[in-house]
PDB file of N, CA, C and O in Angstrom:
ATOM      1  N   MET A   1       4.975 -39.609 -13.238  1.00  0.00           N
ATOM      2  CA  MET A   1       2.930 -38.791 -13.723  1.00  0.00           C
ATOM      3  C   MET A   1       2.633 -38.551 -15.143  1.00  0.00           C
ATOM      4  O   MET A   1       1.575 -38.038 -15.510  1.00  0.00           O
ATOM      5  N   THR A   2       3.895 -39.053 -16.218  1.00  0.00           N
ATOM      6  CA  THR A   2       3.455 -38.633 -17.309  1.00  0.00           C
ATOM      7  C   THR A   2       2.593 -39.820 -17.448  1.00  0.00           C
ATOM      8  O   THR A   2       1.494 -39.768 -18.001  1.00  0.00           O
ATOM      9  N   ASN A   3       3.070 -40.832 -16.969  1.00  0.00           N
ATOM     10  CA  ASN A   3       2.823 -42.363 -17.036  1.00  0.00           C
ATOM     11  C   ASN A   3       1.039 -42.263 -16.702  1.00  0.00           C
ATOM     12  O   ASN A   3       0.157 -42.702 -17.441  1.00  0.00           O
ATOM     13  N   LYS A   4       0.866 -41.619 -15.495  1.00  0.00           N
ATOM     14  CA  LYS A   4      -0.321 -41.743 -14.781  1.00  0.00           C
ATOM     15  C   LYS A   4      -1.471 -41.007 -15.744  1.00  0.00           C
ATOM     16  O   LYS A   4      -2.699 -41.082 -15.788  1.00  0.00           O
ATOM     17  N   ARG A   5      -0.196 -40.059 -16.692  1.00  0.00           N
ATOM     18  CA  ARG A   5      -1.856 -39.077 -17.389  1.00  0.00           C
ATOM     19  C   ARG A   5      -2.054 -39.442 -18.737  1.00  0.00           C
ATOM     20  O   ARG A   5      -2.944 -39.036 -19.483  1.00  0.00           O
ATOM     21  N   ARG A   6      -0.981 -40.392 -19.033  1.00  0.00           N
ATOM     22  CA  ARG A   6      -1.405 -41.587 -20.280  1.00  0.00           C
ATOM     23  C   ARG A   6      -1.797 -42.656 -19.879  1.00  0.00           C
ATOM     24  O   ARG A   6      -2.078 -43.393 -20.824  1.00  0.00           O
ATOM     25  N   TYR A   7      -1.954 -43.102 -18.915  1.00  0.00           N
ATOM     26  CA  TYR A   7      -3.286 -44.342 -18.618  1.00  0.00           C
ATOM     27  C   TYR A   7      -4.090 -43.703 -18.187  1.00  0.00           C
ATOM     28  O   TYR A   7      -4.868 -44.546 -17.739  1.00  0.00           O
ATOM     29  N   LEU A   8      -4.578 -42.576 -17.941  1.00  0.00           N
ATOM     30  CA  LEU A   8      -6.120 -41.839 -17.987  1.00  0.00           C
ATOM     31  C   LEU A   8      -6.347 -41.555 -18.906  1.00  0.00           C
ATOM     32  O   LEU A   8      -7.550 -41.669 -19.142  1.00  0.00           O
ATOM     33  N   THR A   9      -5.467 -40.991 -20.104  1.00  0.00           N
ATOM     34  CA  THR A   9      -6.111 -40.567 -21.325  1.00  0.00           C
ATOM     35  C   THR A   9      -6.457 -41.915 -21.867  1.00  0.00           C
ATOM     36  O   THR A   9      -7.661 -42.153 -21.784  1.00  0.00           O
ATOM     37  N   VAL A  10      -5.872 -42.678 -22.295  1.00  0.00           N
ATOM     38  CA  VAL A  10      -6.398 -43.782 -22.536  1.00  0.00           C
ATOM     39  C   VAL A  10      -7.116 -44.303 -21.780  1.00  0.00           C
ATOM     40  O   VAL A  10      -7.520 -45.323 -22.338  1.00  0.00           O
ATOM     41  N   PHE A  11      -7.552 -44.215 -20.775  1.00  0.00           N
ATOM     42  CA  PHE A  11      -8.901 -45.272 -20.057  1.00  0.00           C
ATOM     43  C   PHE A  11     -10.228 -44.349 -20.773  1.00  0.00           C
ATOM     44  O   PHE A  11     -11.302 -44.774 -21.197  1.00  0.00           O
ATOM     45  N   SER A  12      -9.561 -42.556 -20.712  1.00  0.00           N
ATOM     46  CA  SER A  12     -10.807 -42.152 -21.187  1.00  0.00           C
ATOM     47  C   SER A  12     -11.193 -42.163 -22.153  1.00  0.00           C
ATOM     48  O   SER A  12     -12.416 -42.024 -22.194  1.00  0.00           O
ATOM     49  N   ALA A  13     -10.506 -42.315 -23.441  1.00  0.00           N
ATOM     50  CA  ALA A  13     -10.572 -43.117 -24.586  1.00  0.00           C
ATOM     51  C   ALA A  13     -11.331 -44.058 -24.705  1.00  0.00           C
ATOM     52  O   ALA A  13     -12.150 -44.084 -25.624  1.00  0.00           O
ATOM     53  N   GLU A  14     -11.218 -45.110 -23.737  1.00  0.00           N
ATOM     54  CA  GLU A  14     -11.527 -46.133 -23.446  1.00  0.00           C
ATOM     55  C   GLU A  14     -13.539 -46.255 -23.665  1.00  0.00           C
ATOM     56  O   GLU A  14     -14.304 -46.816 -24.450  1.00  0.00           O
ATOM     57  N   VAL A  15     -13.666 -45.347 -22.426  1.00  0.00           N
ATOM     58  CA  VAL A  15     -14.318 -45.232 -21.513  1.00  0.00           C
ATOM     59  C   VAL A  15     -15.734 -44.409 -22.917  1.00  0.00           C
ATOM     60  O   VAL A  15     -16.889 -44.793 -23.106  1.00  0.00           O
ATOM     61  N   LEU A  16     -14.956 -43.220 -23.632  1.00  0.00           N
ATOM     62  CA  LEU A  16     -16.052 -42.857 -24.540  1.00  0.00           C
ATOM     63  C   LEU A  16     -16.166 -43.591 -25.938  1.00  0.00           C
ATOM     64  O   LEU A  16     -16.902 -43.040 -26.757  1.00  0.00           O
ATOM     65  N   ALA A  17     -15.580 -44.682 -26.293  1.00  0.00           N
ATOM     66  CA  ALA A  17     -15.441 -45.856 -26.938  1.00  0.00           C
ATOM     67  C   ALA A  17     -16.712 -46.625 -26.521  1.00  0.00           C
ATOM     68  O   ALA A  17     -17.705 -46.802 -27.227  1.00  0.00           O
ATOM     69  N   LEU A  18     -16.564 -46.951 -25.559  1.00  0.00           N
ATOM     70  CA  LEU A  18     -17.591 -48.036 -25.020  1.00  0.00           C
ATOM     71  C   LEU A  18     -18.880 -47.270 -25.027  1.00  0.00           C
ATOM     72  O   LEU A  18     -19.921 -47.702 -25.522  1.00  0.00           O
ATOM     73  N   MET A  19     -18.711 -45.836 -24.309  1.00  0.00           N
ATOM     74  CA  MET A  19     -20.614 -45.201 -24.488  1.00  0.00           C
ATOM     75  C   MET A  19     -21.078 -45.282 -25.559  1.00  0.00           C
ATOM     76  O   MET A  19     -22.203 -45.702 -25.830  1.00  0.00           O
ATOM     77  N   GLY A  20     -20.063 -44.791 -26.478  1.00  0.00           N
ATOM     78  CA  GLY A  20     -20.574 -44.793 -27.981  1.00  0.00           C
ATOM     79  C   GLY A  20     -20.852 -45.767 -28.791  1.00  0.00           C
ATOM     80  O   GLY A  20     -21.654 -45.650 -29.718  1.00  0.00           O
ATOM     81  N   PHE A  21     -20.173 -46.895 -28.502  1.00  0.00           N
ATOM     82  CA  PHE A  21     -20.975 -48.275 -28.839  1.00  0.00           C
ATOM     83  C   PHE A  21     -22.032 -48.770 -28.292  1.00  0.00           C
ATOM     84  O   PHE A  21     -22.770 -49.435 -29.019  1.00  0.00           O
ATOM     85  N   HIS A  22     -22.397 -48.578 -26.849  1.00  0.00           N
ATOM     86  CA  HIS A  22     -23.261 -48.951 -26.347  1.00  0.00           C
ATOM     87  C   HIS A  22     -24.184 -48.590 -26.831  1.00  0.00           C
ATOM     88  O   HIS A  22     -25.084 -49.399 -27.057  1.00  0.00           O
ATOM     89  N   THR A  23     -24.346 -47.024 -27.232  1.00  0.00           N
ATOM     90  CA  THR A  23     -24.923 -45.953 -27.430  1.00  0.00           C
ATOM     91  C   THR A  23     -25.645 -46.348 -28.736  1.00  0.00           C
ATOM     92  O   THR A  23     -26.859 -46.360 -28.934  1.00  0.00           O
ATOM     93  N   ARG A  24     -24.331 -46.770 -29.854  1.00  0.00           N
ATOM     94  CA  ARG A  24     -25.106 -47.152 -30.812  1.00  0.00           C
ATOM     95  C   ARG A  24     -25.344 -48.156 -31.240  1.00  0.00           C
ATOM     96  O   ARG A  24     -26.182 -48.301 -32.130  1.00  0.00           O
ATOM     97  N   GLY A  25     -24.484 -49.386 -30.580  1.00  0.00           N
ATOM     98  CA  GLY A  25     -25.544 -50.922 -30.654  1.00  0.00           C
ATOM     99  C   GLY A  25     -26.058 -51.411 -29.242  1.00  0.00           C
ATOM    100  O   GLY A  25     -25.928 -52.563 -28.826  1.00  0.00           O
ATOM    101  N   ARG A  26     -26.307 -50.979 -28.962  1.00  0.00           N
ATOM    102  CA  ARG A  26     -26.755 -51.313 -27.152  1.00  0.00           C
ATOM    103  C   ARG A  26     -27.951 -52.726 -27.493  1.00  0.00           C
ATOM    104  O   ARG A  26     -28.110 -53.576 -26.617  1.00  0.00           O
ATOM    105  N   HIS A  27     -28.794 -52.833 -28.971  1.00  0.00           N
ATOM    106  CA  HIS A  27     -28.825 -53.932 -28.890  1.00  0.00           C
ATOM    107  C   HIS A  27     -28.007 -55.630 -29.266  1.00  0.00           C
ATOM    108  O   HIS A  27     -28.318 -56.806 -29.452  1.00  0.00           O
ATOM    109  N   HIS A  28     -26.834 -54.756 -29.207  1.00  0.00           N
ATOM    110  CA  HIS A  28     -26.000 -55.857 -29.456  1.00  0.00           C
ATOM    111  C   HIS A  28     -25.509 -56.471 -28.622  1.00  0.00           C
ATOM    112  O   HIS A  28     -24.819 -57.441 -28.937  1.00  0.00           O
ATOM    113  N   HIS A  29     -25.748 -56.014 -26.857  1.00  0.00           N
ATOM    114  CA  HIS A  29     -25.803 -57.002 -25.912  1.00  0.00           C
ATOM    115  C   HIS A  29     -27.198 -56.367 -25.223  1.00  0.00           C
ATOM    116  O   HIS A  29     -27.552 -55.190 -25.165  1.00  0.00           O
ATOM    117  N   ALA A  30     -27.898 -57.653 -24.691  1.00  0.00           N
ATOM    118  CA  ALA A  30     -28.994 -57.687 -24.015  1.00  0.00           C
ATOM    119  C   ALA A  30     -28.897 -56.788 -22.714  1.00  0.00           C
ATOM    120  O   ALA A  30     -29.781 -56.052 -22.275  1.00  0.00           O
ATOM    121  N   LYS A  31     -27.818 -56.972 -22.267  1.00  0.00           N
ATOM    122  CA  LYS A  31     -27.506 -56.216 -20.452  1.00  0.00           C
ATOM    123  C   LYS A  31     -25.843 -55.884 -20.350  1.00  0.00           C
ATOM    124  O   LYS A  31     -24.872 -56.585 -20.066  1.00  0.00           O
ATOM    125  N   PRO A  32     -26.046 -54.180 -20.800  1.00  0.00           N
ATOM    126  CA  PRO A  32     -24.345 -53.718 -20.572  1.00  0.00           C
ATOM    127  C   PRO A  32     -24.214 -54.025 -19.156  1.00  0.00           C
ATOM    128  O   PRO A  32     -25.135 -54.293 -18.384  1.00  0.00           O
ATOM    129  N   PRO A  33     -22.989 -53.957 -18.903  1.00  0.00           N
ATOM    130  CA  PRO A  33     -22.528 -54.422 -17.477  1.00  0.00           C
ATOM    131  C   PRO A  33     -21.885 -52.784 -16.983  1.00  0.00           C
ATOM    132  O   PRO A  33     -21.150 -52.697 -15.999  1.00  0.00           O
ATOM    133  N   GLY A  34     -22.223 -51.724 -17.694  1.00  0.00           N
ATOM    134  CA  GLY A  34     -21.623 -50.142 -17.102  1.00  0.00           C
ATOM    135  C   GLY A  34     -23.208 -49.689 -16.840  1.00  0.00           C
ATOM    136  O   GLY A  34     -23.400 -48.582 -16.337  1.00  0.00           O
ATOM    137  N   ASN A  35     -24.205 -50.437 -17.138  1.00  0.00           N
ATOM    138  CA  ASN A  35     -25.489 -50.067 -17.047  1.00  0.00           C
ATOM    139  C   ASN A  35     -26.316 -49.351 -16.015  1.00  0.00           C
ATOM    140  O   ASN A  35     -27.192 -48.624 -16.483  1.00  0.00           O
ATOM    141  N   GLY A  36     -26.200 -49.419 -14.474  1.00  0.00           N
ATOM    142  CA  GLY A  36     -26.977 -49.889 -14.186  1.00  0.00           C
ATOM    143  C   GLY A  36     -27.730 -48.758 -12.833  1.00  0.00           C
ATOM    144  O   GLY A  36     -27.541 -48.760 -11.616  1.00  0.00           O
ATOM    145  N   GLN A  37     -28.293 -48.198 -13.391  1.00  0.00           N
ATOM    146  CA  GLN A  37     -28.939 -46.513 -12.629  1.00  0.00           C
ATOM    147  C   GLN A  37     -30.212 -46.639 -13.287  1.00  0.00           C
ATOM    148  O   GLN A  37     -31.073 -45.772 -13.136  1.00  0.00           O
TER     149      GLN A  37
END
């Protein structure tokens, strides 16, 4: 179970980083692959 929790933590950190990156430099990518809302 610890492995799953560790994976979730890393995943959350990556998602947050990606979100922050997109919010900060969304002009870097013309079409973000994770924004289809």
